[in-house]
C-alpha positions in Angstrom: -31.4 -28.2 -1.8 -31.4 -26.9 1.7 -30.3 -23.4 2.4 -28.0 -22.4 5.2 -29.6 -19.2 6.4 -26.6 -18.5 8.6 -23.6 -20.7 8.8 -22.6 -19.2 12.2 -23.2 -16.0 14.0 -19.5 -15.3 13.6 -19.7 -15.3 9.8 -22.1 -12.4 9.9 -19.9 -10.6 12.4 -17.1 -11.0 9.9 -18.9 -9.4 7.1 -21.0 -6.7 8.6 -19.5 -5.8 11.9 -20.9 -4.6 15.2 -24.4 -3.4 14.2 -27.9 -4.6 15.2 -28.5 -6.4 12.0 -25.9 -9.0 13.1 -27.6 -9.8 16.4 -28.9 -13.1 15.0 -27.7 -16.6 15.6 -30.0 -19.3 14.1 -27.8 -22.4 13.5 -30.0 -24.7 11.6 -30.4 -25.1 7.8 -33.9 -24.2 6.5 -35.8 -25.2 3.3 -36.4 -22.9 0.4 -40.0 -22.5 1.5 -38.8 -21.1 4.8 -36.0 -19.1 3.3 -38.3 -17.2 0.9 -41.2 -16.9 3.2 -40.3 -13.4 4.2 -37.8 -10.6 3.5 -36.5 -11.1 7.0 -35.6 -14.7 6.4 -34.2 -13.9 3.0 -32.0 -11.3 4.6 -30.3 -13.9 6.7 -29.6 -15.9 3.7 -28.2 -13.0 1.6 -26.0 -11.8 4.4 -24.2 -15.1 4.4 -22.8 -14.2 0.9 -20.9 -11.3 2.5 -18.4 -13.9 3.6 -17.0 -13.5 0.1 -15.5 -10.1 1.2 -13.7 -11.8 4.0 -12.3 -14.5 1.8 -11.3 -12.1 -0.9 -9.8 -9.2 1.0 -6.2 -8.6 -0.1 -5.3 -8.2 3.5 -5.9 -11.9 4.3 -6.3 -10.6 7.8 -6.9 -14.0 9.3 -3.6 -15.5 8.4 -1.4 -12.4 8.6 -0.8 -12.5 4.9 -0.7 -8.9 3.8 -0.4 -8.8 0.0 1.9 -5.8 0.3 4.4 -8.4 1.6 4.8 -9.5 -2.0 5.9 -6.0 -2.9 8.6 -3.6 -1.8 6.5 -2.0 1.0 6.5 -4.7 3.7 9.2 -7.0 5.0 8.2 -10.2 6.8 10.7 -11.0 9.4 9.0 -13.2 12.0 9.9 -16.6 13.4 10.6 -19.3 10.9 11.7 -16.6 8.5 13.5 -18.9 6.1 10.4 -21.0 5.8 7.8 -18.2 5.7 5.8 -17.9 2.5 7.0 -14.4 1.6 10.6 -15.1 2.0 10.3 -18.4 0.1 8.5 -16.6 -2.6 11.3 -14.1 -3.2 14.3 -16.3 -2.3 13.4 -19.7 -3.9 13.5 -20.2 -7.7 10.2 -21.4 -9.0 8.5 -21.5 -5.6 5.2 -20.5 -7.0 3.8 -23.5 -9.0 0.4 -25.0 -10.0 0.9 -27.5 -7.1 1.9 -24.8 -4.6 -0.2 -21.8 -5.3 -2.7 -21.9 -2.5 -0.9 -19.0 -0.8 -1.6 -16.8 -3.9 -5.2 -17.7 -4.7 -8.4 -18.6 -2.7 -9.6 -20.5 -5.9 -11.5 -23.4 -4.2 -13.1 -21.2 -1.5 -14.3 -18.6 -4.0 -15.8 -21.1 -6.4 -17.6 -22.7 -3.4 -19.0 -19.3 -2.6 -19.9 -18.6 -6.2 -21.9 -21.8 -6.3 -23.9 -20.6 -3.3 -24.7 -17.3 -5.0 -25.8 -19.3 -8.1 -28.2 -21.3 -6.0 -29.9 -18.1 -5.1 -30.4 -17.1 -8.7 -31.6 -20.6 -9.5 -34.2 -20.3 -6.7 -35.5 -17.1 -8.2 -35.8 -18.7 -11.6 -37.7 -21.6 -9.9 -40.2 -19.1 -8.5 -39.5 -19.5 -4.8 -39.4 -15.8 -4.2 -42.4 -14.9 -6.2 -44.5 -14.0 -3.1 -42.0 -11.4 -1.9 -42.1 -7.6 -2.4 -40.4 -7.2 -5.8 -38.7 -4.0 -4.8 -37.2 -5.5 -1.7 -36.3 -8.6 -3.6 -34.4 -6.5 -6.3 -32.2 -5.1 -3.6 -31.2 -8.6 -2.2 -30.6 -9.8 -5.7 -28.3 -6.8 -6.3 -26.4 -7.6 -3.2 -25.9 -11.2 -4.3 -24.9 -10.0 -7.8 -22.3 -7.7 -6.2 -20.8 -10.5 -4.1 -20.6 -12.9 -7.1 -18.9 -10.2 -9.1 -16.5 -9.4 -6.2 -15.5 -13.1 -6.1 -14.9 -13.2 -9.8 -12.9 -10.0 -9.6 -10.6 -11.5 -7.0 -10.0 -14.5 -9.3 -9.5 -12.3 -12.4 -7.0 -10.2 -10.4 -4.9 -13.3 -9.9 -5.5 -15.4 -13.0 -6.9 -13.2 -15.8 -9.5 -15.4 -17.6 -11.3 -17.8 -15.4 -14.2 -20.3 -15.5 -17.4 -18.4 -15.6 -20.1 -20.5 -14.0 -22.8 -17.9 -14.1 -26.1 -19.5 -15.1 -29.1 -17.9 -13.4 -31.5 -20.8 -14.0 -29.5 -23.8 -12.8 -26.4 -24.7 -10.8 -23.6 -26.6 -12.3 -23.4 -30.2 -11.0 -21.1 -33.2 -11.7 -22.2 -33.3 -15.3 -21.0 -29.7 -15.9 -17.6 -30.1 -14.1 -15.7 -29.8 -17.4 -15.8 -26.2 -18.6 -13.2 -24.1 -20.3 -11.8 -20.8 -19.0 -13.2 -17.7 -20.5 -10.9 -15.1 -22.0 -9.5 -12.4 -19.8 -11.5 -9.8 -21.7 -14.8 -11.8 -21.3 -14.1 -12.3 -17.6 -13.6 -8.6 -17.0 -16.7 -7.7 -19.1 -18.8 -10.0 -17.0 -17.6 -8.5 -13.8 -18.1 -4.9 -15.0 -21.6 -5.6 -16.2 -22.5 -7.4 -13.0 -21.5 -4.3 -11.0 -23.5 -2.1 -13.3 -26.6 -4.2 -12.8 -26.1 -4.2 -9.0 -25.7 -0.5 -8.9 -29.0 0.0 -10.6 -30.9 -1.7 -7.8 -28.9 -1.1 -4.7 -29.9 1.7 -2.3 -27.8 4.8 -2.0 -27.7 4.3 1.7 -29.0 1.9 4.3 -30.5 2.8 7.7 -28.4 2.6 10.8 -29.5 -1.0 11.6 -28.1 -2.2 8.3 -24.7 -0.5 8.4 -22.1 -2.3 6.4 -24.3 -3.6 3.5 -23.2 -2.7 0.0 -24.7 0.3 -1.7 -24.8 2.0 -5.1 -21.5 3.6 -4.3 -20.0 0.3 -3.4 -21.0 -1.1 -6.8 -20.0 1.9 -8.8 -16.7 2.1 -7.0 -15.8 -1.6 -7.6 -16.9 -1.2 -11.2 -14.4 1.6 -11.5 -11.6 -0.5 -10.2 -12.6 -3.5 -12.4 -12.7 -1.3 -15.4 -9.3 0.1 -14.7 -7.8 -3.4 -14.4 -9.6 -4.3 -17.7 -8.3 -1.3 -19.5 -11.7 0.1 -20.1 -10.9 3.8 -19.4 -14.2 5.3 -20.3 -16.2 2.9 -18.2 -13.8 3.6 -15.3 -14.5 7.3 -15.7 -18.2 6.7 -15.9 -18.3 4.7 -12.7 -16.1 7.3 -10.9 -18.5 10.0 -12.0 -21.4 8.1 -10.5 -19.6 7.9 -7.2 -18.9 11.6 -7.4 -22.7 12.3 -7.9 -23.3 10.5 -4.6 -20.6 12.5 -3.0 -22.3 15.7 -4.2 -25.3 14.5 -2.2 -23.2 14.3 0.9 -23.0 10.5 1.0 -19.2 10.3 0.6 -16.3 12.7 1.3 -12.6 12.7 2.0 -12.2 12.8 5.8 -10.4 16.0 6.8 -8.2 14.1 9.2 -6.4 11.3 7.4 -6.1 9.1 10.5 -9.8 9.2 11.0 -10.3 7.1 7.8 -8.9 4.1 9.7 -10.3 4.7 13.2 -13.7 6.2 12.8 -16.3 3.5 12.3 -18.7 4.0 9.3 -17.0 7.2 8.3 -18.0 8.9 5.0 -14.9 7.9 3.1 -15.7 4.2 3.2 -17.2 2.4 0.1 -16.6 -1.2 1.0 -15.5 -2.6 4.3 -14.8 -5.9 6.0 -16.1 -5.5 9.5 -15.6 -7.5 12.7 -17.7 -8.0 15.8 -16.2 -8.7 19.2 -16.3 -11.3 20.7 -18.0 -13.3 18.0 -15.3 -12.9 15.4 -12.0 -11.1 15.8 -8.7 -11.1 14.1 -5.0 -11.1 14.9 -3.8 -7.9 13.2 -2.5 -6.4 16.4 -1.0 -9.6 17.7 1.0 -9.9 14.5 1.8 -6.3 13.5 1.7 -4.0 16.5 5.1 -2.8 17.9 6.6 -5.4 20.2 6.8 -3.0 23.1 3.0 -2.9 23.4 2.6 -6.4 24.9 3.9 -9.2 27.0 5.2 -12.4 25.5 5.9 -13.5 22.0 3.8 -11.1 19.9 4.2 -8.3 17.4 6.8 -7.7 14.8 5.7 -10.3 12.3 6.2 -7.8 9.5 7.2 -4.1 9.3 7.3 -1.3 6.7 10.4 -1.1 4.6 12.5 2.0 4.2 11.4 2.1 0.6 7.9 2.6 1.9 8.8 5.1 4.6 11.0 7.2 2.4 8.3 7.6 -0.1 6.8 10.3 2.1 8.1 13.7 1.3 9.8 16.0 3.9 9.7 19.8 4.2 13.1 21.4 4.7 13.5 25.2 5.1 9.9 25.6 3.9 10.5 23.6 0.7 8.8 20.2 0.1 11.1 17.6 -1.4 11.7 13.9 -1.8 13.0 12.3 1.3 16.8 11.5 1.1 18.7 9.8 3.9 22.0 11.2 2.6 20.7 14.8 2.8 19.1 14.2 6.2 22.3 12.7 7.7 24.7 15.2 6.0 22.6 18.3 7.1 21.8 16.8 10.5 18.1 17.1 9.9 15.5 15.3 12.1 14.1 12.7 9.8 10.8 12.5 11.6 9.6 16.1 11.5 7.8 17.9 8.7 6.9 14.8 6.8 3.9 14.3 4.5 1.1 14.2 7.2 0.0 10.8 5.9 3.3 9.3 7.1 2.3 9.9 10.8 -1.0 8.0 10.4 0.6 5.1 8.5 4.0 4.3 10.1 5.4 4.3 13.6 9.0 5.5 13.8 11.5 5.9 16.6 10.3 8.6 19.0 6.7 8.5 17.9 4.0 9.2 20.5 2.1 5.9 21.1 -0.2 4.8 23.9 1.3 7.3 26.4 4.9 6.4 25.6 7.6 7.0 23.0 8.3 4.3 20.4 11.8 2.9 20.8 12.9 1.3 17.6 16.6 1.7 18.2 19.0 -1.2 19.0 18.1 -2.5 22.5 15.1 -0.2 22.7 11.7 -1.3 24.1 10.4 -2.0 20.6 13.8 -2.9 19.4 15.7 -3.5 16.2 17.4 -6.7 15.0 19.1 -7.2 11.6 17.3 -9.6 9.3 19.4 -12.8 9.1 16.8 -15.4 8.1 17.7 -17.5 11.2 16.4 -15.4 14.1 13.5 -17.7 14.6 12.7 -16.7 18.2 12.9 -13.0 17.8 10.0 -10.7 17.0 11.6 -7.2 16.5 11.6 -4.8 13.7 14.2 -5.6 11.0 13.5 -2.2 9.3 13.4 0.3 12.1 9.7 1.0 11.6 6.4 -0.5 12.7 2.8 -0.3 11.4 0.4 2.3 12.6 -2.3 2.1 10.0 -5.0 -0.3 11.2 -3.2 -1.0 14.5 -5.5 -0.4 17.5 -4.3 2.4 19.7 -5.8 1.3 23.0 -3.5 1.6 26.0 -5.7 -0.7 28.1 -5.5 -3.8 25.9 -2.7 -6.3 25.7 -3.2 -8.2 22.4 -1.2 -11.1 23.8 -4.4 -12.1 25.4 -7.1 -10.1 23.5 -7.8 -10.2 19.8 -8.7 -7.2 17.6 -12.0 -6.1 16.0 -11.2 -3.1 13.9 -12.5 -2.9 10.4 -10.6 -3.5 7.2 -11.0 -1.2 4.2 -11.6 -2.9 0.9 -12.4 0.4 -0.9 -12.7 4.0 0.0 -13.5 7.3 -1.8 -9.8 8.4 -2.1 -9.3 5.5 -4.5 -11.9 7.0 -6.9 -9.6 10.1 -7.5 -6.7 7.8 -8.2 -8.7 5.6 -10.6 -10.0 8.7 -12.3 -6.6 10.2 -12.6 -5.1 7.1 -14.1 -8.0 6.7 -16.6 -7.5 10.2 -17.8 -3.7 9.6 -18.2 -4.4 6.5 -20.2 -6.4 8.7 -22.6 -3.5 11.2 -22.7 -5.4 13.8 -20.8 -2.7 14.7 -18.4 -4.4 18.0 -17.4 -7.3 16.2 -15.8 -5.1 13.4 -14.6 -3.2 15.8 -12.4 -6.3 17.7 -11.3 -7.5 14.4 -9.8 -4.1 13.4 -8.4 -3.6 16.7 -6.7 -7.0 16.6 -5.0 -5.6 14.0 -2.6 -2.7 16.3 -1.7 -4.8 19.4 -1.2 -8.5 18.6 -0.2 -8.0 17.3 3.3 -7.4 20.0 5.9 -4.8 17.7 7.5 -2.9 17.1 4.3 -1.8 20.2 2.5 0.9 19.5 0.1 2.0 21.4 -3.0 0.4 20.4 -6.3 2.5 18.1 -8.4 3.7 19.8 -11.6 2.0 18.3 -14.6 3.9 15.8 -16.7 3.0 15.1 -20.3 3.9 11.5 -20.9 2.9 8.2 -19.3 6.3 7.2 -17.9 6.8 10.5 -16.0 3.2 10.4 -14.8 3.5 6.8 -13.6 6.4 7.9 -11.3 4.0 10.5 -9.7 1.1 8.1 -9.6 3.1 5.3 -8.0 4.3 7.6 -5.2 0.8 9.0 -4.6 -0.7 5.5 -4.4 2.0 4.4 -2.0 1.5 7.3 0.3 -2.3 7.3 0.2 -3.1 3.5 0.0 0.0 1.9 1.4 -0.8 -1.2 3.7 -4.3 -1.4 2.1 -3.4 -4.2 -0.3 -2.8 -2.4 -3.6 0.9 -2.2 -4.3 1.6 -5.8 -5.5 -1.4 -5.8 -7.9 -0.5 -2.3 -9.1 3.1 -3.4 -10.1 1.7 -6.4 -11.9 -1.0 -4.6 -13.9 1.4 -1.8 -14.8 3.8 -4.4 -16.2 6.7 -3.3 -13.9 6.7 -5.9 -11.2 9.8 -7.7 -12.6 11.6 -4.4 -13.2 10.8 -3.3 -9.6 11.3 -6.5 -7.6 13.7 -8.8 -9.5 17.3 -8.6 -8.3 16.3 -6.0 -5.6 16.6 -5.9 -1.9 14.5 -3.9 0.6 16.1 -1.9 3.3 15.6 -0.8 6.9 17.2 1.8 9.2 19.4 0.6 12.0 19.1 3.2 14.7 21.7 3.4 17.5 21.2 5.6 20.6 24.3 7.5 21.6 25.4 8.4 25.1 24.2 12.0 24.6 20.7 10.8 23.6 21.3 11.6 19.9 20.9 8.9 17.3 23.0 7.4 14.5 21.2 6.2 11.4 22.5 3.5 9.1 20.5 2.2 6.1 20.9 -1.6 6.0 19.7 -4.5 3.9 16.6 -6.2 5.2 17.1 -9.1 2.8 19.8 -11.7 2.9 19.9 -12.1 -0.9 18.6 -10.5 -4.1 15.0 -11.2 -4.7 13.8 -13.3 -7.5 10.7 -12.3 -9.5 10.0 -13.3 -13.1 7.4 -12.0 -15.5 5.5 -15.3 -15.2 4.6 -14.4 -11.7 2.4 -11.6 -13.2 -0.3 -14.2 -13.4 -1.0 -16.9 -10.8 -1.2 -20.5 -12.1 -4.5 -22.3 -12.1 -4.4 -24.8 -9.2 -3.3 -28.3 -10.4 -6.4 -29.9 -8.8 -8.6 -27.8 -11.1 -6.6 -28.9 -14.2 -6.9 -32.6 -13.1 -10.6 -32.5 -12.4 -11.7 -30.3 -15.2 -10.5 -31.7 -18.6 -11.5 -28.5 -20.5 -9.6 -26.1 -18.2 -6.2 -25.3 -19.7 -3.3 -24.0 -17.7 -2.1 -20.5 -18.4 0.6 -20.6 -21.1 3.1 -19.1 -18.7 2.7 -22.1 -16.5 2.4 -25.0 -19.0 
């Protein structure tokens, strides 16, 4: 079979970002003989597998589908609101079905990419790479193994047990189309073991011309996440400890300034990123999510943070840190935007925030504006929650994203998550002392985030309350919340029958403001426990006679 060394220059820009290694643009397909004639040629082939990161990122940055929109953190309120995926998902009974699950799973695309990685392993088995430096070859094989594991992890995240097509001597053809799903346990075991193998052969770091390629830390970090989802607490701790060893060498660290995590390219907190390269490949994050006052025309405001999200960030009143409470703020005439958890200011834009040389105006009739969510305001892009995104939005006063697209990186995993995984794994083992040591590191290690230590709880339910809040404040908008709710078994409890809220802000004649907490939903949300696993697409069930639908969807 012929190998596509590079599908397009843009694909590599997608996966590795603006670095010299991407400055290649062969457009033809070459034979195995040419592909494996040198490490340089093989590099081009292996880099094409990095497209899996782009397909799998929970941001779905290309189509403006933030997975946090399936949670209580983000409200989609753009044009065609009653027909939008997120609102249909929550408002329409049985909207998610085996026939209509494409918005929830990249099943076909991921299996296509898995097949491509399997072709690589089959080529090695056939001896095509025997003439290459074995040490260099081990690294490229580890990269490929990481990408295949990542693709399977994304499928397992959604479906539990999936079809493991993982032969390393041949590629499944039409004769092998019928194959049963593996169990959830076997699927996660495969993923964890693949990351372990990849970690053994990946470098600790790459040189500056290879920035963006996965490393030992990438593999150990993703293994830690996979082990957490699988319920393998000891393996999660083992993988976290391996990342910590690399941090002790100075390879990783928490950035002192929280906002730098999302704006400084190749910073030391990043373990796995999805990078972009202008102008070869860009994205529409700013066009969709930046405050509407930034630009000319019909842009921005596709989705905004909910008040549930914004109010998760604590406030300091009279020197005491406490949970944010609108009733207290309004009654005591306290400015709601001062003395908040410092991560709030790097995550959310609020009324009066400094932004691009101006003040954000999220009040009624302000430059950035507020409109109540009605489900019918199809031609209005304004905030329906009184907030706007700051995290991942590009703060460049000279660009109007009505005409220019974005190229900032997306974070798939960073060092901060290691502390959260480690904390949760300890708590699952009833070691709440160490669980809180890890949890409090995120509140006290950064010079820009100095919050009081959380008092230690001694049972899972109380700990989970603290963990949820910390994960929201640390990782909000990074694509974790929906999957967290599902794996903790509290998605139905949290989402079903609920409504998210916003803050309607009215500017008074004396330049003061009136705040009113309002519904940002037109009806109670619908979420049933069967949504905790996505259905297998009906095309797979029709074409693969041995693949059985998940019992929840039969």
